[in-house]
C-alpha positions in Angstrom: 14.8 18.6 14.7 16.8 19.8 11.6 17.1 17.5 8.8 20.6 16.6 7.3 21.6 17.6 3.6 21.7 14.0 2.8 18.0 13.6 4.3 16.8 16.6 2.3 18.5 15.2 -0.8 16.6 11.8 -0.4 13.4 13.8 0.3 13.7 15.6 -2.9 14.7 12.5 -4.8 11.5 10.8 -3.4 9.5 13.7 -4.7 11.1 13.7 -8.1 10.5 9.9 -8.3 6.8 10.2 -7.3 6.6 12.9 -10.0 8.3 10.6 -12.7 5.9 8.0 -11.6 2.8 10.0 -12.3 4.2 11.9 -15.5 6.7 9.5 -16.9 9.0 12.6 -17.6 12.3 12.8 -16.5 13.8 15.3 -19.0 16.2 18.3 -18.1 13.3 20.6 -18.3 11.3 18.7 -15.8 14.3 18.8 -13.3 14.9 22.5 -13.8 11.1 23.1 -13.3 11.1 20.7 -10.0 14.2 22.6 -8.7 12.5 26.1 -9.4 9.2 25.0 -7.6 10.7 22.7 -5.0 8.9 23.4 -1.7 11.8 22.6 0.7 14.9 24.7 1.2 17.1 21.9 0.2 18.5 23.5 -2.8 18.7 26.7 -1.4 20.2 25.8 2.0 22.9 23.3 1.1 23.2 24.2 -2.7 24.4 21.9 -5.7 25.5 19.1 -3.4 22.0 18.3 -2.4 20.6 18.8 -5.7 23.3 16.7 -7.3 22.7 13.8 -4.8 19.0 13.8 -5.5 19.4 13.8 -9.2 22.1 11.0 -8.7 19.6 8.8 -6.7 16.6 9.5 -9.3 19.0 8.8 -12.2 20.3 5.6 -10.7 16.7 4.4 -9.8 15.4 5.1 -13.3 18.5 3.5 -14.9 18.2 0.3 -13.1 14.4 0.4 -12.4 13.6 -3.1 -13.6 16.0 -4.8 -11.5 15.1 -2.6 -8.4 11.4 -3.5 -9.1 12.1 -7.2 -9.3 14.0 -7.1 -6.1 11.1 -5.4 -4.2 8.6 -7.7 -5.8 10.5 -10.7 -4.5 10.7 -9.1 -1.1 7.4 -7.8 -0.7 5.8 -11.1 -0.2 2.1 -11.4 -0.9 2.2 -8.0 -2.4 1.8 -7.0 -6.1 3.8 -3.7 -7.0 0.5 -2.5 -8.4 -1.1 -2.6 -4.9 1.4 -0.7 -3.1 0.9 3.0 -2.9 2.9 5.2 -5.3 4.5 7.1 -2.5 5.5 3.9 -0.7 6.7 2.2 -3.8 8.9 5.4 -4.6 10.4 5.2 -1.1 11.2 1.5 -1.7 12.8 2.3 -5.1 14.8 5.0 -3.7 16.1 2.9 -0.9 17.0 -0.2 -2.9 18.5 2.0 -5.7 20.7 3.8 -3.1 21.6 0.3 -1.9 22.8 -0.9 -5.3 24.2 2.3 -6.6 26.0 3.4 -3.3 27.5 0.3 -1.5 29.6 2.7 0.6 26.6 3.8 2.4 25.8 1.4 5.3 22.5 -0.8 4.7 21.3 0.3 8.2 21.6 4.0 7.3 19.7 3.4 4.1 17.0 1.3 5.9 16.6 4.1 8.7 16.5 6.9 6.2 13.7 5.0 4.0 11.8 4.5 7.4 12.0 8.1 8.5 11.1 9.3 4.9 8.1 6.9 5.0 7.0 8.3 8.4 7.1 11.8 7.0 5.7 11.3 3.7 3.1 8.3 4.4 2.4 6.6 7.8 3.5 4.3 10.4 2.0 1.2 9.0 4.0 2.1 5.7 7.2 2.7 7.6 7.0 -0.9 9.1 6.2 -2.3 5.7 9.2 -0.5 4.1 11.6 -1.4 7.0 10.5 -5.1 6.4 10.9 -5.0 2.4 14.4 -3.2 2.4 15.6 -5.2 5.2 14.6 -8.3 3.3 16.3 -7.0 0.1 19.3 -6.2 1.9 19.7 -9.7 3.4 19.0 -11.4 0.2 21.5 -9.3 -1.6 24.2 -9.9 1.0 23.5 -13.6 0.8 23.9 -13.6 -2.9 26.8 -11.2 -2.6 25.4 -9.0 -5.2 25.7 -5.7 -2.9 29.0 -5.3 -1.5 29.0 -3.7 2.1 31.5 -2.2 4.3 33.4 -4.7 6.3 32.0 -3.0 9.7 28.4 -3.8 8.4 29.4 -7.4 7.5 31.2 -7.8 10.9 30.1 -5.5 13.8 32.5 -7.1 16.0 35.3 -5.6 13.9 34.1 -2.2 15.1 34.0 -3.2 18.7 37.6 -4.5 18.3 38.8 -1.2 16.9 37.3 0.6 19.7 38.9 -1.9 22.5 42.2 -1.3 20.7 41.7 2.7 20.8 40.8 2.5 24.5 43.7 0.2 25.7 
């Protein structure tokens, strides 16, 4: 199954976040070197849009990392951030960062993408853990109204009503 350009961008962002986690370096030179050596075809196949999307996600996570980590820490009950594998923590940061920075992306899409990426880069247990944590962050953020979501996500029946109208 072919991965979408957005998925490839998220996967590249995950790899960049993991690299930053290990090195602490997010300089322009590091970004250029990453793209030169990037093992996937993302940058070559989809061009600048995939790269721009990945870099936007990474910069968003790094700019709001303290808040993102606090949200993850609150949602990952009985887990200290230090105990979470670096890959899994990077997936969590990526998903929560996208949720905060890109409210136009439906939460269900963000959660699904995080779970699928975890399955690819980690394991099934990690995918379940990531699903639970990101879902909890999303619910808590919605309840405090800190992350606006599209109306269809808040009221699934709104989509159904639209479909009913279109069919009639």
